[in-house]
N, C-alpha and C positions, 0 to 999 in steps of 0.2 A: 213212233215215239223215239225220243233222242236221249242217249245215255252218256255221251261224251261232249260233242260239239253240236251247235245249231247255228245256222246262218241267220242274218237279219231278215232275209226274205222268207225263210222258213218260219221264223217266229212271227212275223207280221201276218202270215197266212193262217196261223192257228186261231181257232175261235177263242175269244177272250176268257170265256168261262172255263176253258179246258187247261189253262196254264196259270202257274204261280211264278211271279218274277221277283228277283231280288237284285237290287242295285248295291254293289259292293265297292264302289269307288272309295279310294283311300289314299292318303299321302303320309308316309312315315314321318316326314319332317313337319308336316302341318296336320295333326290328327283331326282337326275339325273341317278340313277342306272338303272331304268326301261328302259330308252331310250338307255343307254349303252348296256344293255342286248339285246334289240331289234336289235341294229346295229351289234351285234356279230352273231345274228342268230334268225330267227323267222319263223313261218309258212308261206309258200309261199303266196304272194299277201296280206299279212296282213298289215293293216294300224296301226300306233301307236297312242294310246290315253293316254295322260298324266293326272293323277288324278288332279293335281293342275291347269294345263293350259287348259285342254279340258273338264274334267268332273266336274269342279267346277268353280265358280267365285271367286273374291278376298275375302279373309277372313276379318271379321270385328267383333267387339264386339257385334254389334247388330244382325249379321246374323250367326255367328259361324265360324268355321275353314274351312268348305267345303260347302258353299252355292251352290245352283243349278247354273249351268252355264247359261249365257244369252240364253234365249230361241231361239232367231233368229240366233245367232251365232252358237249354237249347231245344229240347223236344217241345216245350211249351211255346217257344217263339215260333217254331214251325207249325204247330197246331193252330195258333192264333193267326197264322198267315194263310191258312186254308190248305196246307199240304195234305194230300190224300194219295193212296196208292194208284188211283187211276188218272191222276193229273200229271201233266208235264211241268217240271220245275226248270226254270232258266235263271242263271246267275250271270251278271256282267259287271265289268269295271271299265276303266280307261287306261289300264297299265299293262296291256299285253295279255291279260287274263290271269295274272298271278294271284290277285285277291279273290277273284271269282272262283279260281281253282280251289282255294282254301274252303270257300263255302260249298263248292261241288263235293269236295272230299267229306266234309262234315255231314252234309245231307245224305250223301251216298252211304256213309257209315251208320246212318239211322235206318238203313234198309230200303231207302227210296231208290228204285232202279232208274226211273225216268227223270234224271237230272242232268242238265247239260250247261256248258258255258257258251255264251254268245260270242261267236268268233268275230274278232274285230272290235268288240266292245261298243260303248255308247257312241263314240265318234263315228264309227261306220254306220250305225243306225241313223245318225243325223245326216251323214253324207248322202244317204239314200232317200232322204226327205220324209221319213216315217214320223208318225205323230209323237209329240212329247207332251208332258203334263207337269204341273207344279203341285198338284194335290196329292196328299197321302191317302192311300186306301184305308177304309175302315177295317177293324179286326174281322177275321173270318173264322170258320169252324173247320178244323182238320183233325186228322188222327194219325198218330205214329205209334206203332205197336212194339218197336224195339225196346229191349231192356238193357242193352249194352252196345258199345260201339261195335260195328259189324264189319269193319275193314281191318286188314293186318296192321298192327301197331307194334313197334319194337321199342322196348325200354332201354334206358341208358346202360343198365347192367348187361343186357344182351349185346349191345353194341360193343361194350368193353370186352366181352368174351370173343367177339368177332375179330379182334385185332390180330391175333395169331392163328386165325382159322382161314382156310381156303374154301369153306363151305358156302359162304355168303359174300356178296359184293356190296360195298358201301359207296354210294354216289353222292357227292357234294355239289349242290346246285349253284353255289356262289360264284362270282366272277373270279377269274384266275388270280388276280393280285391278292385277294383275300385268302383264297385257297393256299397260295404259295407262302403266305406270311409276309408279303411285301407291304401290305397296308391292311389296317383294321380300324374302320371309322366308328364302329358301334360297340363291339364286345371287348372285354378286358385283355384278351390274348389274341395274338395273330397266329395263323397257321390252320391246320386241319387235323381231323381225327386220323391217327395212324392207319395206314393201309387203304384209306379212301382214295377214290379217283374223282376227277373233276369233269362234270358235264354242265356247263353254264346254261342256266335255264333260258336266257334270252336268245341263245343260238338255236332254240327251237321255234323261233318266230320267223315269219316270212318278211319280205321287204315292205309290205304294207302294215306290219305290226300285228297281224293275226297269226294263228297257228300255222306252222309249215304243213305242207301236204301230207296225207297219210303215207305216201311213198317215201318222202323225205324223213318222216319220223320213224318209219320202219328201218331205214338205213341208219339213222341216228342211234337206234336202240338194238340193232341186230346182234350185238355182242353181249347183251345183258338179258339174262333169263329173268322174267318177272317173278318167278318162284323163289329165287334166292338173291334178289336185289333189294337193298334198303336205301331209301332216299332221305337226305337231310339237307339243311341249308343253314342260315343264321338262326332262325327261330321257328322253323316249321311252316313257313308260309310259301316262299317261292319253291320249296321242295314239292309242294302240291302241284305246281305247274308241271314239274318233271314226272310226277306220278301220273297226272292226266295224259301227258303226251306219250308216256310209256304204255299207258292203257290203250290209247288209240292205236299204237303200233303193234301191240301184242294181243289185245283182247282180254287182258287180265290185269287186275289192279295189284301193283307191287306194294311192298310194305313201306311204312313211313316211320321215321324216328322223329317224333313230334318235338321233343326238347331241343334237338339239333345243337348247333355250335354254342349257342348261348347257355344251354344247360351244361354241356360238356365242360365249358370253361369253369363253371362253378363246382362241378363234381370231380373232374379229373385234370386239374391244371398241369399236372406232371406228365400227362399223356397227350402231348401236342407235337405234331410233325410239321416241318417247314420244308420248302423246296429251295434249291440253289437257283432254279430258274422258274419262271411262271409256267404253270401247267395249263395246257389248252383244254 
């Protein structure tokens, strides 16, 4: 069974009845694009998960742009998709894995151990000539027993308390220009949370657009203890890519600050740091 990444060849070799697949393709600039891509073709028997509608609840100044979905409603989506403890769950996108990693985190947080991201995404699946389908699968019957999110989550107030503490490390997954405060195309303020360091999520990809090798990821995260690292980004999405890659490197899931920069701007606009130079 697979709990972090799965290759296209490995997924194709699994018996269809043993796996639940989720297509998580999305475009922040064109919110309907992912569903349109799914309707044109997807991995057979894959269900579609929309970042805004399924993997998040409604945005707000108090919660940020992509708060966690309603727990009960998300459990029901998983149950109606046939997720069971003995089944393999696979999530994929076509954006390096950042949206699939959000689904990976959420499903993992429901206590599902065997959930993995398809390395290389749908494009790699197509390149290898594997089957595609345009039909949506019918509802299934699954079972999720969790009663709360079961992965480490850090609230904004805890992050605020971390600013003057050396006990935990805050990692920002955004590109260096946004982290430095040079540019901010989405949120109302530019900069980063004081004391945070910058580990841009896309630098965890290889030249082909898949996840870097386990050895490269181990080197990438060798100075970050998963027990005291908290990941964030603009709205809690690409941070999940860093959480996943950190998990691959360390074998342990580090904490996530879900509200991320979009929530921080609404709650603590006076607590914003900028850099004189872009941080790598």
